[in-house]
LOLUMMAR-806748 format. One record per residue: residue in one letter; y, z, x of N, C-alpha, C in turn. Coordinates in steps of 0.001 Angstrom, whole numbers, plus 500000, padded with zeros to 6 digits. Layout:
N
AYZXYZXYZX/...
//
This chain:
429
M498800500000500848500000500000500000501244500000500879/H502243499229500466503492499123501211504592499841500430/I505141500921501003506230501668500392507515501319501136/V508493500822500402509789500476500981510821501490500511/I511614501992501454512649502985501166513995502374501526/I514903502303500545516251501793500805517149502971501131/G517565503063502390518425504161502806517758505025503850/N518456505264504971517868506097506024518634507404506217/G519109507960505088519699509292505135518617510359505091/I519019511598504867518064512700504938516959512569503897/S517267512108502681516240512011501642515248510899501943/G515745509724502334514848508608502640513977508880503848/V514584509444504896513831509729506121512788510823505883/T513146511849505118512173512907504820511002512341504039/A511280511471503067510191510829502324509290510047503269/A509888509269504166509096508464505110508235509344506006/R508804510411506531508068511303507437506872511939506734/F507084512405505507505990513083504818504953512101504283/I505360510906503933504368509879503560503459509606504754/R504057509539505942503245509310507138502322510484507411/K502792511717507200501934512881507417500746512900506457/L500980512410505239499993512541504174499119511313503987/S499460510190504618498726508953504335498826507955505479/G498090506869505321498177505754506258498912504576505667/Y499667504799504586500392503708503938501400503072504894/R501658501788504669502712501115505410504062501581504852/V504971501953505736506279502461505326507370501659506024/T508317501139505222509475500425505768510739501131505311/L511610501424506258512869502124506004514007501140506260/I514816500864505224515892499873505331517246500573505364/S518107500142506287519469500675506351520413499614506879/G521558499469506216522598498591506726523637499341507534/E523618500672507479524653501489508117524416501643509611/T523219502073509994522897502307511401521441501924511663/D521124501738512927519734501441513297518846502661513097/Y519396503844513384518585505059513378519232506146512517/F518386507009512000518823508163511216519698509078512064/F520811509536511479521683510484512166522091511578511191/S522590512680511735523042513794510912524466513530510453/R524627513279509164525950512945508626526934514108508792/T526435515325508695527305516491508802527851516686510218/A527296515954511184527744516110512574528818515103512968/L529207514210512056530194513187512406531483513800512933/M531917514911512336533183515500512750533141515951514204/Y531970516397514668531870516905516036531876515776517066/V531491514582516644531615513420517528533090513118517751/Y533846513073516669535283512804516758535986513866517595/M535559515128517443536225516230518140535780516364519595/G534845515520520027534432515503521422533348516481521792/D532768517149520794531717518125521073530339517482521191/M530177516269520666528889515571520693529135514083520920/R528113513420521455528085511959521451527364511520520184/F527594510266519768526938509839518534525422509923518667/I524891509582519831523431509625520004522895511044519848/D523756512044520101523334513433519941523140513811518475/T523673513013517547523515513295516123522181512789515580/E521417512069516416520119511555515985519046512619516238/P518455513189515191517503514298515367516204513901516072/Y515858512615516040514583512180516613514824511173517729/P514019511232518785514145510207519827513854508841519246/R514441507804519810514347506485519201512932505917519218/G512079506464520068510688506023520066509857506650518954/F510417507638518268509711508368517218509208507440516125/W510020506474515746509708505643514586508508504740514855/K508482504118516020507349503262516367506078504085516544/E506221505237517195505060506106517415504441506567516097/N505273506727515082504796507196513780504620506063512768/R504667504853513248504426503656512429505312503625511177/I506586503924511408507597503772510361508468502587510770/E508387501508510005509109500283510331510576500422509938/L511465500092510863512898500136510604513429498720510419/L514154498505509335514727497197509053516227497368508854/R517019496719509692518477496818509604519007495721508690/G519774496103507673520371495122506780520734495748505445/W521537495019504677521997495495503379521191494853502269/V520670495662501359519968495145500180521006494793499125/M520922493580498604521897493113497620521332493048496203/K519992492917496097519393492750494772517993493335494762/V517653493991493649516306494524493438515682493781492264/D514492493216492488513774492470491443512463493195491145/P512459494085490131511247494853489822510102493998489298/V510405492867488672509352492011488113508483491436489224/N509139490895490251508409490300491370508227491262492537/R508739492472492378508654493503493413509176493001494758/T510403492515494716511043492014495931512477492515496023/L512954492584497250514345492900497544514977491690498204/T516216491387497848516951490314498504517996490930499410/M517948490567500681518875491097501659520142490253501713/K521203490794502297522471490090502395522343488791503162/D521443488753504148521255487537504946520242486585504328/G519783486891503107518880485996502398517408486326502543/R517064487247503424515655487609503588515104488228502315/Q513823488036502085513116488644500967512141489682501524/V512145490861500926511247491934501350510426492358500136/G509097492281500262508230492701499173507841494158499295/Y507436494736498170507013496130498171505959496355497095/D505175497408497283504269497874496231504921499018495450/K505561499924496194506349500984495567507690501059496277/L508710501391495492510075501364496024510739502724495833/V511418503192496879512189504432496818513658504074497052/I514492504413496080515932504171496207516570505449496740/A517115505371497940517734506531498592519058506088499204/T519880505452498380521086504784498861522290505704499007/G522153506975498647523210507931498915524447507761498058/S525594508093498644526874508102497931527872507177498590/V528928506896497851530115506233498398531327507032497937/P532412507031498714533597507806498312534209507273497017/K534761508195496229535542507797495063536923507341495525/W537459506322494861538773505810495210539714505974494026/P540866506576494216541815506707493112542402505345492743/E542752505187491498543330503925491040544844503981491184/V545292503832492420546728503845492712547046502664493617/P548276502184493585548656501076494482548518501471495946/G548039500536496750547989500727498192546670501185498759/V545638501403497896544374501916498435543668500890499321/G544053499636499233543413498620500058544052498407501415/L545096499159501727545780499002503007544918499505504170/E545147498951505339544501499488506532545013500905506759/G544122501762507239544509503149507449544266504017506240/V543574503475505226543208504244504040541693504242503939/Q541071505408504022539613505457504007539108506859503711/G537793506964503534537136508247503355536441508680504631/L535577509676504513534769510154505635533361510399505118/Y532527509385505252531147509499504786530181508812505748/S530512507613506170529576506790506927529912506740508414/A528996506158509177529250505920510591530419504962510755/Q530553504024509828531674503092509867532998503819509625/D532967504848508767534176505647508539534598506370509810/L533621506907510543533926507592511797534569506618512783/A534002505420512879534560504410513780535983504046513369/G536229503970512057537564503670511577538560504767511918/M538157506015511764539037507126512120539373507112513604/E538367506826514413538576506780515859539592505695516217/R539413504523515658540311503395515960541731503671515465/L541855504202514268543165504407513656543894505624514200/S543205506473514962543833507680515510544663507403516753/K544516506234517317545267505910518530546755505838518211/G547517506726518810548956506777518588549360507402517266/L548410507926516516548707508500515204549431509839515359/K550510510010514601551292511246514649550997512166513478/C550761511577512306550524512413511126549615511690510146/A548872512483509372547937511953508380548104512735507083/V547884512053505963547865512694504654546450512603504106/I545926513728503650544580513782503080544712514102501600/V544033513317500780544113513476499334542818514117498849/G542904515364498381541724516050497881541485517364498589/G541255518408497807541089519748498381539656520211498365/G538752519436498934537348519818498974536854519998500394/L535529519982500540534927520242501844535126519098502822/I535029517854502338535232516720503235536687516673503697/G537612517019502801539019517032503172539323518018504282/V538737519204504212539015520199505245538347519807506562/E537202519115506503536589518598507731537506517587508398/M538032516658507595538928515650508144540180516295508725/A540690517329508051541871518036508557541588518683509910/E540422519300510050540073519925511328539919518879512420/M539368517739512071539208516662513050540564516217513594/F541503515911512704542826515473513150543540516582513916/S543430517821513432544106518934514096543623519120515529/S542338518818515769541786518971517109542453518040518112/R543116516989517611543813516042518489545329516174518388/G545780517240517754547214517464517664547920516576516662/I547185516007515735547773515151514697548137516021513495/A549386515961513056549850516761511928549149516323510637/V548793517290509801548028517008508587548701517620507366/T548854516807506327549273517278505013548138517009504032/I547776518012503232546732517842502229547357517948500846/L547109516931500010547562516946498623546435517483497753/V546703518580497047545697519227496217546167519202494765/R545373518625493900545754518503492494545838519864491814/E544950520780492169544900522109491546545979523029492139/P546268524148491483547261525089492010546769525901493207/G545483525782493570544933526481494724543883525618495400/Y543525525974496632542586525150497373541174525268496798/W540583524135496449539246524042495870539134524951494652/G540220524996493891540288525903492758539362525547491615/N538834524321491617537851523952490589536459524472490924/V536295525066492103535005525619492533535119527106492854/L536124527480493619536261528869494060537035529703493051/P536642530976492836537489531899492079538846532042492757/A539833532507492014541214532522492498541385533288493810/S540713534435493962540882535239495183540383534491496409/E539226533867496295538671533114497416539493531857497698/S539974531200496640540829530034496819542090530405497588/A542685531541497252543883531997497954543572532332499410/L542408532953499656542003533298501021541901532036501880/V541216531025501353541053529775502102542394529089502298/G543224529074501257544534528447501378545386529083502461/R545392530415502511546147531109503566545640530724504939/H544317530684505073543741530383506377544082528966506829/L544031528012505922544357526635506296545815526524506738/K546695527229506050548105527201506449548283527831507831/E547506528869508127547568529487509453547116528528510553/Q546292527557510182545842526550511156546849525417511306/G547984525529510623549023524509510734548915523392509722/I548040523540508723547879522505507705548973522674506644/D549631521571506319550664521555505288549995521299503941/L549798522355503161549135522246501861550163522035500773/R549949521004499950550827520754498806549997520910497536/F550144522047496864549372522312495658550025521671494440/S549211521491493388549673520866492142550377519537492434/T549819518802493363550429517552493814549373516452493857/E549700515306493280548778514182493257549377512963493957/L548521512060494351548932510811494974549360509825493893/V550542509247494055551033508236493110550850506833493672/R551210506650494931550997505343495570551061505494497083/I550495504500497761550521504433499224551421503276499617/E552371503533500490553353502526500896552868501741502111/D553172500461502112552869499553503232553946499730504302/D553527499799505571554516499933506647555117498590507048/G554737497524506336555242496198506632554263495325507373/S553152495946507841552149495189508599550783495213507926/G550739495724506706549455495832506013548740497136506265/R549421498072506918548844499388507183549636500448506425/A548952501549506099549614502642505406550768503176506249/G551929503369505589553077503912506283553583505200505672/G553023505571504508553433506790503840552910506842502424/V553101507982501782552648508146500399553791508683499555/V553723508385498251554626508960497273553787509876496383/T554251511102496178553484512091495425554015512246494000/S553256512977493203553648513244491822554873514136491733/Q555259514754492865556472515557492923557693514722493284/G557479513395493398558566512492493721558916512454495194/E558064513034496028558338513112497461557665511976498221/Y558350511481499239557759510502500156557365511224501440/I556109511041501857555615511641503096555160510517504008/G555820510362505138555445509329506082554164509668506813/C553293508675507007552028508889507719551441507531508093/G550525507541509043549852506312509440548405506269509019/F547963507310508296546566507382507848546544508168506543/V545772507648505579545574508351504315544074508555504123/G543641509812504141542232510129503934541959510416502470/L541040509675501870540690509856500466539419510692500387/T539559511939499965538426512862499946538338513561498594/I538482512778497523538455513357496174537038513453495626/G536051513133496444534667513241496010533882511974496285/V532610512007495912531737510854496103531051510533494777/R530478509344494703529704508925493535528448508223494024/P527397508181493201526158507523493629526373506054493973/N525720505629495020525810504243495489524722503418494805/I525050502848493650524028502166492843524420500739492479/G525451500197493110525902498847492780524839497783492951/L523955497960493923522921496964494180521890496877493065/L521889497834492132520885497854491061521345497134489802/E522547496606489811523066495912488635522151494747488245/G521766494708486981520908493637486487519440493812486783/S519065494948487384517665495148487774516805495678486630/G517435496256485609516681496903484543516375498354484822/I516742498839486003516555500255486336517651501053485635/E517263502031484827518235502770484026519118503656484901/C520420503506484689521396504306485425522460504807484460/Q523012505971484763524242506424484134525253506578485267/Q525539507814485669526328507955486895525482507599488113/G524211508017488089523265507715489150522021507070488574/V520984506960489400519703506417488952518967507505488184/L518660507267486931518014508280486099516553508467486503/V516183509716486747514808510028487150514314511250486388/N512974511356486274512372512536485649512074513586486709/A511337514612486344511063515714487274510216515284488462/H509494514141488324508720513609489457509514512552490224/L510814512422489875511733511496490550511391510042490286/E510724509788489155510382508432488733511498507846487879/T511785506568488063512722505869487194511989505389485949/N512667504613485122512035504062483921511059502941484221/I511065502450485456510172501356485849509062501902486738/P507798501730486344506683502241487152506752501733488590/G506503502637489521506485502256490930507830502299491611/I508894502667490873510227502764491469510746504190491277/Y511257504774492352511686506168492382513094506252492994/A513747507378492831515056507597493453515164509035493921/V515798509219495070515982510552495649517367510657496273/G517826511895496438519084512133497140520307511985496260/D521430511681496907522726511634496227522778510632495089/C521971509578495150522036508531494133521207508858492904/A520382509896492950519474510234491849520157511148490842/E519920510889489555520459511701488472519296512207487618/L519068513501487643517953514090486900518217514051485398/R517219513603484663517359513550483205517428514954482602/G516735515899483195516724517260482669516832518272483783/P518027518491484335518162519459485433517867520880484962/K517437521722485901517187523129485590518490523826485214/Q518362524928484479519535525702484114520264526170485368/G521561525979485370522363526377486514522460525324487592/R521795524176487396521854523089488379522495521865487741/Q523010520974488581523644519753488109522653518590488128/A522923517584487294522060516399487254522134515624488563/I523305515626489209523488514991490514524005516045491477/E523304516231492577523721517198493592523711516518494956/A524895516150495408525021515441496683525011516439497831/M523819516947498124523655518003499113522579517608500120/W522775518026501373521795517724502413520437518323502077/Y520422519600501710519126520261501533518410519801500277/T519151519444499209518470518929498022517894517551498301/G518600516746499097518055515446499483516761515585500267/R516736516550501175515518516793501950514371517236501046/M514659518145500119513616518636499214513102517525498304/M514000516672497826513583515542497005512650514610497777/G513021514311499023512200513417499829510803513947500042/E510695515250500316509381515849500531508564515870499244/S509191516271498135508475516309496853507950514931496478/L508793513911496626508376512564496250507236512070497125/A507259512409498408506187511961499304504820512429498792/Y504741513663498337503476514167497794503056513385496556/T504009513107495674503696512336494474503197510945494842/L503858510285495774503464508940496187502088508926496846/C501702510035497430500420510116498141499320510757497288/G499515510743495979498438511160495081498416512613494684/V499475513358495041499563514768494651500836514933493832/P500795514668492521502012514738491703502709516080491856/T503986516028492247504742517236492560506079517210491844/V506355518255491088507629518368490390508709518803491378/Y509831518130491324510954518509492174511586519791491631/D511614520828492458512186522112492066513158522565493152/P514477522453492906515448522805493944515630524295494147/G515041525120493272515173526564493426516549527059493047/I516977528133493671518268528760493380519376528010494115/W520465527749493408521588527019493999522088527707495262/F522326526887496282522839527388497553523731526326498173/N524775526762498819525606525842499594526269526629500718/S526598525932501789527324526560502886528277525535503477/A529363526015504047530355525130504648531192525951505611/K532243525325506116533111525995507073534541525517506844/F535463526459506690536886526158506590537505526514507938/F537533525541508838537861525787510235536888526850510759/D537339528077511042536409529062511599535994530129510594/I536223529900509304535723530813508283534504530179507607/E533365530863507730532145530347507118532098530694505630/Y531427529837504879531325530007503432529868529864503012/Q529416530783502166528084530700501574528192531034500093/V527388530348499286527308530672497868525858530590497440/Y525446531557496624524094531583496072524199531773494560/G523379531042493818523314531232492380524568530781491661/E524903531479490573526001531093489695527262531881490036/V528285531156490496529586531768490773530654530848490184/P530958530987488893531981530130488288533362530445488832/N534222529434488850535581529674489357536407530519488393/V536049530487487107536705531328486104535630532160485408/L535756533462485473534766534343484870535049534524483381/S534055534239482552534195534425481112532816534631480517/G532772534941479229531493535127478571530688536242479191/R529474535912479609528585536968480136528884537313481582/Y529743536544482254529962536737483679530958537863483965/A530583538728484892531480539742485442531275539757486949/S532174540398487660531997540407489114532627541626489749/L532176541892490973532792542859491860533216542093493105/Y534446542350493565535006541587494678535517542545495737/R535267542198496981535673543063498091536223542177499217/Q537387542528499771538040541699500782538521542550501941/S538467542010503142538906542747504327540429542843504361/A540924543800505110542367544041505186543111542851505767/D542464542112506674543142540967507280543069539714506402/G542388539818505268542334538702504326541503537535504782/K540538537779505676539732536678506197538252536780505859/K537858537858505205536453538055504852536384538572503418/S535369538116502683535227538613501314533797538474500831/I533462539315499865532166539268499173532434539346497681/R531790538491496919531848538579495463530426538627494916/L530145539633494100528873539744493398529123539415491928/V528480538378491434528620537978490034527365538418489295/F527543539039488132526391539579487414526616539497485908/D525555539700485167525610539688483714526275540985483250/R527334540860482471528090542055482107527301542989481195/D526258542496480521525458543353479641524273543973480370/T523520543145481112522310543646481772522558544096483204/H523702543685483780524040543965485184523140543215486167/A522313542269485687521462541478486587522327540565487446/L522032540522488748522791539682489663522587538213489319/L523698537462489262523649536025488958524057535175490155/G524945535685490999525399534872492121526166535685493144/I526337535088494338527034535737495449527932534707496124/N529191535079496368530124534260497140530480535002498416/L530426534331499553530721534964500837531686534094501633/L532724534692502169533645534015503079533814534877504320/G533541534292505483533646535033506736532548536050506935/V531550536054506068530428536987506119529152536177505947/R528128536515506706526847535818506565525772536764506068/F525082536348505018523945537095504494522671536296504715/R521555536992504712520258536329504842519913535640503527/Q519588534353503636519316533573502439518134534129501655/A517083534520502342515889535021501652516202536266500827/V517074537137501358517425538362500634518240538030499390/C519229537174499539520080536809498399519262536145497296/E518384535235497674517582534542496666516611535502495984/K516097536488496723515194537480496134515928538297495079/W517136538761495391517915539532494438518123538755493135/I518488537481493276518780536671492087517499536332491329/R516483535943492061515207535557491426514599536723490666/E514673537919491243514073539100490616515024539808489653/K516213539239489444517204539777488503517526541237488804/C517717541520490083518084542884490479519439543255489884/V519584544477489451520869544913488906521857545088490049/V523125544932489731524145544934490768524202546276491499/E523895547397490809523878548702491479522844548728492608/Q521672548110492374520647548042493414521107547163494570/V521741546054494230522235545145495273523252545857496157/M524151546588495544525154547308496324524512548337497247/A523451548973496785522765549972497610522021549335498766/E521562548088498595520755547411499608521550546406500438/I522842546336500230523610545222500776523626545181502297/D523535546320502944523520546315504412522311545563504964/G521213545542504214520018544840504664520131543334504611/A521169542841503952521351541390503859522171540838505003/G522878541706505707523810541250506736523142540458507843/F523814539370508243523282538499509288524249538409510465/D525227539320510477526230539307511537525960540446512505/P525380540176513664525039541255514598526251542043515068/E527452541413515047528628542125515528529039543274514621/F528496543307513400528849544384512481527808545500512477/S526821545395513350525840546462513573525201546978512290/G524981546080511349524253546437510151525077547037509035/R526320547450509309527158548026508263528063546935507700/V527567546247506672528262545091506124529613545461505540/L529706546605504861530895546917504089531965547693504857/D531678548108506085532634548934506805533967548226507043/F533928546914507196535132546185507541535853545645506301/L535317545939505100535920545439503868536608546558503098/G537474546149502176538155547116501333537250547628500235/E537858548179499202537084548737498090536656547624497135/W535577547890496399535147546949495367536193546892494253/V536511545691493816537452545491492718536697544889491551/P536516545652490453535811545105489299536693544120488540/Q536070543070487949536799542068487196536076541783485879/V536828541337484922536340540983483593535771542191482875/G536566543248482806536242544368481928535137545286482384/I534756545240483656533688546123484140534301547469484536/S533634548528484162534173549862484405534277550162485886/D535250551002486251535529551283487640534451552116488325/N533481552625487582532491553498488215531361552718488888/L531424551390488892530386550609489567530688550540491054/
//
């Protein structure tokens, strides 16, 4: 059997690796972006001079041949499920017995004048990194549109080279559509301390041409003109599914799949950022553009393809990131606005750089989620608390055992202030 995988990101590569571990099937991995799999999250460190691009490749280049995983460089333009063939951009035809769509995401683009100018781009692909490198020569200032994780990565990259950065944030606080107000304020303060010019409640209206076809500045919803030679668009990503048009494969925002990651067409599957679950678990999203969920999808699908039907189960929600030198972790359910059954206890350090939030059911006191900034907890401990529905009083008593910061010598709370109850919880907790 010949299994063809479109996309060599974490989900496609994980599927290929586990198919090889579990079977002798022929496996072909197609990518138009790069010859070899690389760590997308490491792109910023290449720009900042901490790594070479080859250092972002987790496997030696001989790995693929040794493991009989065929690599095919090129862009797939059309999928024909009836004849089980793919049409490449250069006209080549590739046949398959089973197909895995792992095409990932593409940046969202705002519908404003000037987005097609040179010097306007996102940060997702190897080509984006090359564009940033080329456009940074002689660059004095950059404007980044969007207050999310990719935006702060791009800001840190430019700052590392002494390039002034302004970030336009639509919300009144940084990442306010995700973080509760206290954490949003903490991150916002820290970014300003790093020299980032944050403009809250501000949107992009248009990008101005400098007269040569390159971005020369932006006009904001506040009526302000900000001169710049680069505009970073980091308002989010969407599934990369354009190549499936006319294929008969059912899509909404992404490729629709069931719990076994199967599409509506037998023998065709989807994993990673491009996959949209028809029935996501409670507390999870239908599309989750995350490194670890892509890896889990790839492994689960490999078992199904090799005769061991396996339901994709992402477990308890988890994410981690970094706002310059402040680490961020979240487990379970932490809504940005607490209402209904949600209540929380919040604790912040005197210097305003570290915080812990425990979110729990206001009636049962069962732990629902944890937000951490500048503090690291052990993932296994946090997931155990949430999975076993431990009451918040028990969590508070055991919290020192979760600490993962050796510099705090096991006393997690010594460096933080008092617990602040929110949403009507009595002060005796």
